[in-house]
Structures are given as structure tokens and as C-alpha cells.
N, C-alpha and C positions, 0 to 999 in steps of 0.2 A: 863464181859463186859469192853472194854476198851474205854475210852473217849478221847484218844489222837487224835489230828487232824494232826499235822504237821508231825508225824511219820507214818501216814497211807497213803498207796497208794491210797485209795479211796477218800481222800480229794483232792489229786493232780489230780486225774481222774475227779473229779466233777469241780474243778477249770478250767481244760483245756476245758471240755466240755461247761461250762457256757460261757466262752469267745470265744470259736470257734463258738458256736451257736449264740452269740449276734450279730456277723457281717454277718449273713447269710441273713437277710432281714432288710431293713430300712423302719420303720413304717408299717410293714406288706407287703411290696412290695418285692417279691423275687429279689435277686440280678441279676438273668438272665434276668428279665425284664428291669432292669436298664442298664445292659450291652448291650443288643440288642438296646435299645434306644440311648445309647452313640454311637454305631457303625452306626446307621441310624438315624440321628437326624431330618430328614425331612419327614420321612415315617410313616408307620403304627406303628412300635415299639414305636415311641414317643407318638402316640395317646394312645396306650396300657398302657404306663406309667402314662399318665394323668388320664385315666379311672381307673387304680388301685388306684391312689391317691384319686380319687373322692370317692371311696369306703372306703379307709382306714383312711383317715384324721378325719372323724367325731368321730371315736373311741379315737383320741388323743386330743380332745377338753375337757378341764375342766372348770367347773363352778367355780367361785370364792370360793363358800363355799367348793367344792370338793378339790380345791387346798389348802385351808387352813387346811382341814382335813388331806389331804396326808402329807402336811409339818408337821403338829403336831405330827401325828403317826410315820412318818418316823423320826423325830428328837428325839422322845422319845425312839424308839427302838434302833436307832444307839448310842444314849447317854447311854442308859442302857447297851447295849452290850459292848460298849467301856470302861465304868467304871467296869463292871464285868470282862472284859478280861485284860485291861491294868492297871486298879487300883488294882484289887484283884488277878490278876495273873491267871485266868482260861483260859486254852489253848483253849478250844472249843469256848468260847465267843471271843477270839481273832481271831480265824479263821473265825468265822462267821462274825465278824466286817470287816475283810479284804476282805471278799466275797461281803458284803452287801453295803459298802460305795461306791465302784466303781459302783455297779450296780444302786444304787440311783442316782449317778451322770449321768449315762447313761440314765436313766429314764427322768431325768430333761433336758438332752440334746435333747431327742426325743420329749418332750413337746414343747421346743423352736423351734426345727426344724418344728414341725407341725404348729406352729404359724406363722413361716416365710413363709412357703409354701402355707398357706391359701389365702393371697391376690394374689398370682400369679395365683393359680388355679381358684380363683373367677374371675379374669380377663380374663382367657381363656373361661370360662363358659358364661360370659356375652358378650363376643365378643370385648372387648376393646384391648385384647392382642391376637395376632395370635397364634394358637395352637403350631406351630413350635417354636416360640420366647419363649412361656411359657415353652415348654419342655426343651429348652436350659437353661432357668434360673433355672427351677427345677433341671436339672442335675448338674449345677454348685453349687447349694446350698447343694444338696445331696452329691456331691463329697466332699465338705469341711466337711460336717458332718461325712462322712465315714473316712475321714483322722483323725479327732479328735478322733472319737470312737476308731480307731485302736491305736492311741497313748495312749488313756486311757486304753485299754485292755492290751497293752504291759506294761505300767507302773503298772497297777494292778497285773499282774502276776509276774513282776520283784520285786516289793515291798513285795509281798506275799512270794515269794521265798527266798528273803533276810531275812525277819523276820522269816519264818519257819526255815532256816538254823541256824540262831542266836539263836533261841529257842532251837533247838535240841542240839547245842553245849553247851548252858547253862544248860540244863536238860537232861543229857544223860540217856538213858533207861527210860525216862518218869519221872524221879524223881525231 
């Protein structure tokens, strides 16, 4: 059994699948719903977007105690993997660290997005903001989130590819 990561095509396949899949939906809202709402901001697609968000946003609300638990567990795991990988030179731990750190950042970005969308959606639900105006605000906020998530995914793949190449050059044939 071989524990090499950077020399395995499966690692690179998983890396590409993870980052390709991470941009398919924002907070559980499919990208085609967002694109239809962007094309027709005054019609039914914008209402469909608000409906999707009404259903999806409650899943992204964390209690303060849950947030502390996620932060503590995530910090422990990332630190442990980082020390094992970069401190002790374990290739598998390095690979998992390079996969998990950007995904953890993406998770935090999604929590922040949900927190930013909540007041807009609440305003649309209680009638203080017109649904079309709320949909326009939501689309603007989601657009920025998608740009930052795309930049994060490109950076994660580039850094992982550079580190994997460097690792392969320093350790030919897995030695």
C-alpha cells in the first residue's frame, strides 16, 4: 500500500473534484437559480431565488456555542495536520492540510455570507424591502462571494500544485 499523495493521480482527481464541486451551489442554492435570477431580476426567477434562500439560510446559522466548537475542532485538526505534515514531513498530512485549510476558509466565507444575507431576506419577508430590490441586493452579495470563492479555489489549486511539484522534485520516487 502506497501512502504517497502528490505522486498519485487520485489525489489530483480529488483536488479537482472538490474545487469544481464547491462552486456549483452557493449555500445550497443551485447556480442555475442564481443565473436565472440574474437574467430576469424583476420576475419570478428572483422570487425563486429568495424562496431558495429562505429554505437554505437556516442551515447556515450557528449558535455561539456551535461556533466555538467548530473553531476549536477545526483549529486543532488543521494545526495537528500542519505539524505532522510540515513539521515532521509526512506527505499525506501535507496533502490533507493543503486540501482542508482552503475548505475551512470557504466554510467561514459561507457562514459570513449567510450572516450578510439574513437581514436582506428578513426585510423582504416583513415587507420593508421590495422583493425585487431584495433580490438585487442578494445577487450583488452572492456575486462578490462567488468571485472570492473562485479566487480562493484558484489559489488553493495553484499552491497545492506548486507544493506538490516541489515535493516531487525533492523526493524522487517517493524517497
